[in-house]
Residue frames as qw, qx, qy, qz and C-alpha x, y, z in Angstrom:
[[0.602, -0.699, 0.191, -0.337, 80.87, 98.01, 103.97],
 [0.236, 0.521, -0.803, 0.168, 83.95, 96.31, 105.56],
 [0.891, -0.262, -0.335, -0.157, 83.73, 92.88, 107.16],
 [0.083, -0.625, 0.661, -0.407, 85.44, 92.10, 110.44],
 [0.785, -0.081, -0.613, -0.039, 86.03, 88.48, 111.58],
 [0.317, -0.603, 0.488, -0.545, 85.78, 88.01, 115.38],
 [0.704, -0.020, -0.707, 0.063, 86.77, 84.93, 117.31],
 [0.372, -0.112, -0.635, 0.668, 86.65, 86.54, 120.75],
 [0.054, -0.477, -0.559, 0.676, 85.09, 89.36, 122.67],
 [0.207, 0.238, -0.175, -0.933, 83.84, 91.51, 119.80],
 [0.310, -0.242, -0.823, -0.410, 81.22, 88.86, 119.21],
 [0.206, -0.457, -0.747, 0.436, 79.62, 89.82, 122.55],
 [0.049, 0.794, 0.427, 0.431, 76.72, 92.29, 122.28],
 [0.415, -0.865, -0.159, 0.231, 77.83, 94.17, 125.41],
 [0.576, -0.304, 0.339, 0.679, 81.32, 94.63, 123.92],
 [0.310, 0.432, 0.526, 0.663, 79.82, 95.73, 120.63],
 [0.141, -0.892, -0.395, -0.172, 77.67, 98.31, 122.33],
 [0.487, -0.776, 0.059, 0.397, 80.43, 99.75, 124.32],
 [0.493, -0.248, 0.450, 0.702, 82.80, 99.88, 121.34],
 [0.145, 0.236, 0.627, 0.728, 80.45, 100.72, 118.41],
 [0.288, 0.111, 0.205, -0.929, 77.33, 102.09, 120.13],
 [0.795, 0.175, -0.118, -0.569, 75.13, 99.25, 118.63],
 [0.725, -0.122, 0.676, 0.045, 74.99, 95.55, 118.16],
 [0.131, 0.497, -0.610, -0.603, 76.41, 94.37, 114.92],
 [0.892, 0.274, 0.022, -0.358, 74.92, 92.13, 112.16],
 [0.051, -0.554, 0.823, 0.115, 76.97, 88.93, 111.71],
 [0.955, 0.075, -0.108, -0.266, 76.93, 85.26, 110.68],
 [0.802, -0.404, 0.426, 0.114, 79.09, 82.29, 111.59],
 [0.653, 0.692, -0.306, 0.004, 82.26, 81.63, 109.53],
 [0.841, -0.429, 0.180, 0.277, 85.75, 80.24, 110.05],
 [0.142, 0.876, -0.440, -0.139, 89.34, 81.30, 109.27],
 [0.976, 0.152, -0.088, 0.130, 91.27, 78.37, 107.59],
 [0.689, 0.362, -0.285, 0.560, 94.95, 77.81, 108.56],
 [0.048, -0.575, 0.376, -0.725, 94.66, 79.51, 111.98],
 [0.598, -0.377, -0.667, 0.237, 94.60, 78.40, 115.62],
 [0.306, -0.893, -0.020, -0.330, 94.82, 80.31, 118.93],
 [0.575, 0.139, -0.504, 0.629, 97.42, 81.29, 121.49],
 [0.414, -0.846, -0.316, 0.115, 97.06, 82.82, 124.94],
 [0.431, 0.513, -0.105, 0.735, 98.65, 86.16, 125.20],
 [0.387, -0.439, -0.512, 0.629, 99.30, 88.03, 128.44],
 [0.063, 0.902, 0.308, 0.296, 97.46, 91.26, 128.80],
 [0.549, 0.178, -0.256, 0.776, 100.21, 93.83, 129.40],
 [0.158, -0.470, 0.019, -0.868, 98.07, 96.64, 130.60],
 [0.107, -0.121, -0.868, 0.470, 97.06, 95.95, 134.33],
 [0.354, 0.245, 0.243, -0.869, 93.97, 98.17, 133.96],
 [0.618, 0.222, -0.469, -0.590, 92.76, 96.13, 130.94],
 [0.383, 0.027, -0.919, 0.090, 93.43, 92.90, 132.69],
 [0.093, 0.169, 0.682, -0.705, 91.44, 93.99, 135.75],
 [0.491, 0.263, -0.003, -0.831, 88.58, 95.27, 133.51],
 [0.636, 0.210, -0.620, -0.409, 88.50, 91.96, 131.58],
 [0.793, -0.384, 0.299, -0.365, 88.80, 89.90, 134.73],
 [0.974, 0.073, 0.131, 0.172, 91.56, 87.70, 133.29],
 [0.381, -0.710, 0.383, 0.451, 95.33, 87.90, 132.68],
 [0.318, -0.166, 0.751, 0.555, 95.38, 86.53, 129.12],
 [0.614, 0.486, -0.003, -0.622, 93.52, 87.06, 125.82],
 [0.756, 0.199, 0.593, 0.193, 92.98, 84.41, 123.15],
 [0.123, 0.724, -0.340, -0.587, 94.83, 85.48, 119.91],
 [0.879, 0.458, 0.112, -0.077, 94.65, 84.14, 116.34],
 [0.254, -0.666, 0.609, 0.348, 97.87, 82.75, 115.00],
 [0.706, 0.475, -0.391, -0.351, 98.66, 81.15, 111.66],
 [0.793, -0.314, 0.521, -0.028, 99.40, 77.43, 111.89],
 [0.113, 0.527, -0.712, -0.450, 100.37, 76.81, 108.29],
 [0.163, 0.107, 0.980, 0.026, 97.90, 73.86, 108.21],
 [0.335, -0.104, -0.421, -0.836, 94.93, 74.09, 105.83],
 [0.490, -0.389, -0.767, -0.141, 92.89, 71.66, 107.97],
 [0.213, -0.374, -0.551, 0.715, 92.99, 74.01, 111.03],
 [0.121, -0.629, -0.437, -0.631, 89.93, 76.41, 111.28],
 [0.075, -0.114, -0.493, 0.859, 89.37, 79.17, 113.76],
 [0.074, -0.646, -0.730, -0.210, 85.58, 79.52, 114.33],
 [0.089, -0.314, -0.293, 0.899, 83.96, 82.89, 114.81],
 [0.317, 0.759, 0.547, -0.157, 81.59, 85.43, 113.31],
 [0.343, 0.176, 0.292, 0.875, 82.03, 87.74, 110.44],
 [0.039, -0.734, -0.489, 0.470, 80.48, 91.13, 111.30],
 [0.321, 0.704, 0.346, 0.530, 79.37, 93.98, 109.04],
 [0.379, -0.641, -0.206, 0.635, 81.03, 97.31, 110.22],
 [0.319, 0.944, 0.043, 0.069, 81.39, 100.84, 108.89],
 [0.599, 0.485, -0.285, 0.571, 84.86, 102.37, 108.31],
 [0.211, -0.668, 0.315, -0.640, 84.43, 104.30, 111.53],
 [0.886, -0.378, 0.140, -0.231, 83.54, 101.19, 113.46],
 [0.900, 0.236, -0.192, 0.311, 86.68, 99.58, 112.01],
 [0.237, 0.596, -0.359, 0.678, 88.71, 102.46, 113.37],
 [0.600, -0.558, 0.275, -0.502, 86.92, 102.00, 116.79],
 [0.992, -0.117, -0.048, 0.015, 87.86, 98.32, 116.68],
 [0.605, 0.481, -0.326, 0.544, 91.55, 99.38, 116.12],
 [0.139, -0.611, 0.356, -0.693, 91.25, 101.39, 119.31],
 [0.842, -0.379, 0.126, -0.363, 89.60, 98.52, 121.26],
 [0.966, 0.047, -0.140, 0.213, 92.22, 95.92, 120.29],
 [0.478, -0.781, 0.256, 0.310, 95.63, 96.37, 122.17],
 [0.531, 0.789, -0.303, -0.066, 98.25, 97.31, 119.57],
 [0.110, -0.621, 0.772, -0.079, 101.01, 95.46, 121.46],
 [0.549, -0.043, 0.821, -0.149, 99.08, 92.20, 121.20],
 [0.612, 0.513, 0.602, -0.019, 97.20, 92.41, 117.92],
 [0.025, -0.340, 0.438, 0.832, 97.65, 93.51, 114.34],
 [0.656, 0.494, 0.355, -0.447, 94.81, 93.83, 111.74],
 [0.091, -0.282, 0.770, 0.565, 95.14, 91.88, 108.45],
 [0.657, 0.302, -0.135, -0.677, 92.93, 91.10, 105.59],
 [0.303, -0.163, 0.939, 0.008, 92.03, 87.33, 105.20],
 [0.565, -0.010, -0.578, -0.589, 89.87, 85.02, 103.08],
 [0.559, -0.196, 0.593, -0.546, 87.36, 83.12, 105.22],
 [0.342, 0.044, 0.934, 0.092, 86.08, 79.60, 104.68],
 [0.456, 0.669, 0.500, -0.307, 82.98, 81.17, 103.01],
 [0.568, 0.416, 0.376, 0.603, 85.16, 82.89, 100.52],
 [0.019, -0.971, -0.166, -0.173, 84.47, 86.42, 101.94],
 [0.516, 0.337, -0.279, 0.737, 87.31, 88.81, 102.55],
 [0.494, -0.824, -0.238, -0.141, 87.40, 90.22, 106.09],
 [0.119, 0.672, -0.511, 0.522, 89.74, 91.99, 108.46],
 [0.845, -0.407, -0.344, 0.040, 90.91, 90.02, 111.48],
 [0.185, -0.835, 0.455, -0.249, 93.08, 90.85, 114.48],
 [0.941, 0.069, -0.313, 0.110, 95.92, 88.39, 114.80],
 [0.782, -0.496, -0.027, 0.376, 98.84, 87.72, 117.02],
 [0.285, 0.939, -0.161, 0.108, 101.39, 90.59, 116.81],
 [0.641, 0.375, -0.517, 0.426, 104.35, 88.71, 118.38],
 [0.248, -0.599, 0.462, -0.605, 105.86, 88.44, 121.82],
 [0.119, -0.125, 0.924, -0.342, 105.20, 86.07, 124.69],
 [0.731, -0.039, -0.208, -0.648, 102.37, 83.63, 124.11],
 [0.359, -0.176, 0.891, -0.214, 101.19, 80.26, 125.36],
 [0.483, 0.075, -0.655, -0.576, 99.66, 77.73, 122.97],
 [0.731, -0.174, 0.378, -0.540, 96.69, 75.84, 124.44]]
């Protein structure tokens, strides 16, 4: 079963139900060498639905002491494909990473373009 590391909205039960039709099993973990950036939501309908103009997005920092906290979720292949549809392709790309626990998981990271680092 694939693992998906979420540091944002995919941790929320309501988003999980809307995206996957169920709540997911998960546990806390961290992604070493990553921080966050604020990325503008390019689709006005998505921004309105989210109630905000920017999303938080994972970005590599190159520093081993940086850690992005989140939840590693157990998903099926079909749910991983559903997550691909949920994440905006102009803002995110999916990559395989090693978490602080040693688990290998997929994560959606910054795909490039305009961002603001908090």
